[in-house]
N, C-alpha and C positions, 0 to 999 in steps of 0.2 A: 504494500500500500504506500508507505512512505518512500520506498525505493523508486517507484515510478514517478512520484512527484519530484524527487531530487533529479532523476534522469531528465525529466522535462525541463527543469531549471538549468541543468548543465547544457542541454542542447547539443550543438556540434563542438563545443569546447572540450578540452581534455579533462577538466574537473574544476573543483572549487577548493579554496583553502580558507580556513578561519582560525580563530584564536586557539581552538582545541585540537586541530588536526586538519586532515584533508580527505576529500572524497574524489576519486578519479573514475572516469568511465571512458577508457581508451580502447581504440581498435587494436586487436592483435595484428601481428605482421601477416601480410598476405602470403598465401601458400600457392604452390603449383600442383596441378594434377594432370597426369598424362592421360589422354583419351585413347586408351589402347584399342577400344572398339572401333574408333575412327581409323586408326592405323591399320588394323586388321581388315576393315572394309576396303580401304584403299588398295591394299596388297592383293586381296581376293579379286578385285575388279581388273587387276592387271594380268595380262597373259604373258608368260615368259618374263617373270618378275625381274630377274637380274638384267636382261637385255633392255627392258623398258626403262628401268631405273637409270641405266647408263645413258640411254638415248635422251632422256630428259634431264640429265645431269643431277639426278636426285641421289642423295645419300641418306642413310638411316637417320643421321643426326638432323638433317633438314626436315625429314618427315616427322620425327618426334617433336621437333621444335614447332612445326606447324600445328600439331595436335596437342600441344601443352597449353593448358588453361590456367589463368590466374584466378584463384579462389580468394575472395576478400576475407580478411580476418574478422573474427567477431569482436565486439566491444566488451571489455571486462569492467565490472563495477566493483571497485575496491575502496575500502575505508581505512584510514590510518589515523589513529589518535595518539597524541603525545603521551608519553609515559608519566610525566610529572606536570601537573598543572599548578600554576601559581595562583593561589586564592588569597585575596585580601592584601595584595601588594607585597 
């Protein structure tokens, strides 16, 4: 309940900081995922795979690169509170 309210307040920023600590809601690092099904589909469509690859100057690394997808990282909601608070000056 409160978490969603704080997330709405943070919006697109990385987080907020106050007198007693900080709350962050950052995106994790993007990751890559190889679309092996796409690679397999391409290879099955080709007849005489090796000859066709050479004819079109394709290498396995080019094919893998073409079918590698960027998967956006998720945002993590973290709270950090200071260990010792100064109360009353």
